[in-house]
N, C-alpha and C positions, 0 to 999 in steps of 0.2 A: 494809330487804329481808329477807325470810324466808331461812332458811338453804337451803332447797331450790330456791328461785328464784335465789339467789346462786351455788349450785353449778352450775345449768344455765346461767347466764350466763357462767361461767368456762369450761365446756365448749365453748360456742358461740364465745368468744373464741378458745380454743385451736384449734378447727376452722379459723376464719378465718385465723389466723396460720400454721397449717400449709398451707393451700391458698395463701396468698400466697407463702410460701417455696418451695413445690413448683413453682408456675408460674413464679416468677422463675429457680429452678434450671433448669428444663426449657429455657426460652428462652435462657439463658446457655449451655447445653450445645450447643443447635442452632446457635447462632451461632458458638461456638467450633468445632464440627466443620467447618463450611464454611471458617472461616479457616485452620484447621489443615491442611486439604487445599490451600488457596492457599499456605501457607507451605511445605509439602513439595515444591511445584512451583517455588518461588522460590530465588534465590540472593543472596548477598552483601548489599548495603545494603537491597535490597527485603525480604529475610528478616527483617532486624533492625528494619525499619519495621513489618512485619507484627506481630512479637512485641511492640513497644510498643503497638500498636493493640490487641492481645489483652489486654494487662495493664489497659488502661483499662475493660475490661468489669467487672474486679474492683470498680471505683469504682461503676459502674451497679448491679452486684449489691448491694454494701454499702449504697448510697443507697435501694435499694429496700427492704432490710430494716430500715434505720432509719426510713423513712417508715411502715413497718408497725408498728414498736414504738411510735412516735408516735401514730400514728392510733388504735391499740387501746388506747392509754394502759397498756402492759403493765408498766412500771416507772418508778420515779423515780430517774434516774441523777445522783447527786451527785458532781461531779467537781472535784477540786482539782489544779490543774495549776501547778507550780513553773516559773516563767520560760518560759511557752510561746512567747515571742518568739524562743527560741533555736532552735526547729525550723522546718523548711520542707519543703514537697513537692519541693523542688529537690535534696534530699540523700540520701545513703543511711544507713540506720540499723539498729542491732541493737536489738530490742525483747525484753525479758524480763518475765515475770509469774509470779506464783503461780498454781496451778491446781487448782480445786475442782469444777468442773461443764464440761459441754459448753457451757454458756451463756456461759462465759468468752470464747469466740472471738467470739460474736455482740457481746458487749459491748465487746471491744477493737477490733473492726472499726468499730463504731458511733462510739465516743469519739475514735478516733484519726483517723477519715476527714477529709480536707481539711487535716489539720495535717501529716502526713507521707505519703509515698507508700503505696500500698496494701500490706496485709500479705501476706506468704508465710510459710508455717510447715512445720516438719517434720511428716509424718504417717506413721501406720503403712502399710505396703504392703498390708494387708488392705483397705484403704479404697477401693483402686483398683477393687473389685468393687461398690462401692455404685452403683446406677443413677444416672446423670447426674452426680452429685457426683464420682465417682471420675474419670471422663473429663474433666471441667472442670478439676479440680485437676492432672491430668497434663499437659493441654494448656497450662496456665498456668505450668508449670515448678515446682510444689511439690515439694520433695525427698522421697522415699519412703524411709523406713528400715525395717530389719527387725530384730527381736530374734533374735539368734543365741546359741544355748547353748555352753557350753564343749565339750560333746560333739560339736557340729556343727563348731566350729572345729578340734577335734582330728581329726576325720574330713576336713576340708577346710580346711587353714591359710589358704587365699586369703580365707576368708570374714572373717578377722580384721579386714580393712580395708575390708569392703564398705560400711559407713555412711559411713566418711571419704571414700571415693571418690565416693559419691552426693552428699555434701555439697559437695566441691570441684568436682564437675562442675556442680551446681546454681549455685554461686557465679559460675562463668564466664558463666552466663547472666544473672545478676543485675547484673553490671557493665555491661550493655548500656545500662541507664537506671536513674534513681534507684529504689530498692527499700527496703522495710522487711522485715527478716527476723525473724520471732517465733520465740522459743525458750522453751518451758516448762521451766525449768531443773530442776524436781524430776523431769521424765521421765514422771510419770504424776499423776492426779489425787489429791489428798489425801483420805484416809479416816482415821478412828480407828484401824481395823486396821492399816493400813498404818504410820501413825505409831508405834503400839505395836511392830509387828514390827520396825521399823527402829531402834527406840530412839533416835530423832531428838534431838539436843541443842537443837533449836529448839521452842519452845511451839506455835507456829501453822503450822508448815511441815515439809516433809519435807527431807532433805538435798539441796542442790543437786548437779547432776552437771554438770561444767564442760566435759566432753569435747566436746560439741556446739558450745559456744561457741567452744572452742579450734579446731575445724575451721573455723568460719565466719571468725574472724579471720585464719587462715591463708589461707583461700580468697579473702577479699576484699582481702587485702594492701594495707591501708591506706586503702581506699575508703571505710570507714565514717566517717560524721561524728561521731557521738555514740552513747551507749547511752540508751535511753528505757527507764526502770524503772517498771513498772506494778503498783501493789499493789490487788488487788481484795478488798473485804470485804463479805460478806453479813450484814447485822445480824440477820436472821431465820434464818440457816442456809442453806448453799448449796443451790439448788433443782435439781431434775431438769429436763431440758430441756422435757418436756411441763409440768411445773408452771409453768416460766417463760412458756410460750407461753399458758397459761391466765390469766396475771396474778397468780399466787399469790406471786410475789417482788415485794413492794411497793417496795423501795428497794435500791439498790447504791451502796456508797461507793467511789469510785476515786481513788486517789492517784497522780500522775504526776510523775516527776523525771527530770532528765537527768544523765548522768555523762560526762566526757571519758574517752575509751579510752586507758589508759596505754601507753607504750612498753615492751614485754616483751622478756626476754632472747633468747638463742640458743636453738635448738630444744631442747637438752637441759634447758633451764630454763623454756621457754615454757609448758608444760602445768601445772607446779606453781605458777607465778606467775599464771597465769589463775585457777587454782583458789582461790588465797588471795584474789584480788581478788573473785571471786564470792562466796565465803564472807563476806567483810566487807560486801558489800552485801545479803546474805542475812540477816545480824545486825541490820542496820538495818531491813530489811523486817519482820522478826519484831517487832522493838520497836514499829514503826508499827502492825502489826496489833493488838497488845496495847493500845495507846492507842485505836484506833478501837473495839475492843470495849468498853473502859471507858467511853467516850464514849456508845456506844449503850446501854449498860446504865444509865447516868446519865439519859438521855433517857427511857428507858423507865419508870424508877422515878418520875421527875418528872411523867410524863403522867397 
């Protein structure tokens, strides 16, 4: 196929993928709008039943996107899952992953679907204004967090615990039925500039921020079954979301492992112990990514 024709086909693929995602998102938002109204007029057990039904729409949303990825042959997802029999949709999980692209969320939802409950994740408060998406995520109980500067906290000390309070409130809703809580521990997408600015001790990762995980563990109060640790590697470099939809990301390697959640100490020790635990997992993840990179280079050289 000539280069020009190939480029046109990629653009067409991207447009079809975008249309699919848009139509699915609009449909989800309209249904959720009706159910949210019904929920607001309900009480007690009926209200909880409606919330469980609302969460099932995440499964439909994800299945639709997974069908689109497969139908358009966007990417070859190469998944290695250590002891997948240890997880079930009937339990609660904390899911962590490295973060390089907006594509990460689509990939995580796709590979974890039907294995564990639907993913819910922390998202920036500004996303509430994105048409349809913001409304849907708000209705489904996704925790919104705000970046608060030191100057803002100094002016209003109550903002110091705003994110913690948002997470704890969201966790109360998560206890209603099995849920998977996704946390991008680095807090932002990895770039070379961010890595250099941070002087990270990790070769392939930014430094982990354990504060969010600490809040989740406090909020879920022992309800979490296990930690699901996902490592995402793009052998050809992390794609833009548009590049992914055009099929320019030929393959993604996903390594999934489970960890038992330790018993941590009292409140005074809890945060530091969680931070050390997360840091040890991050060192293992960094080594895993280095191995995946070497293996990918070896395959490229032998091709």
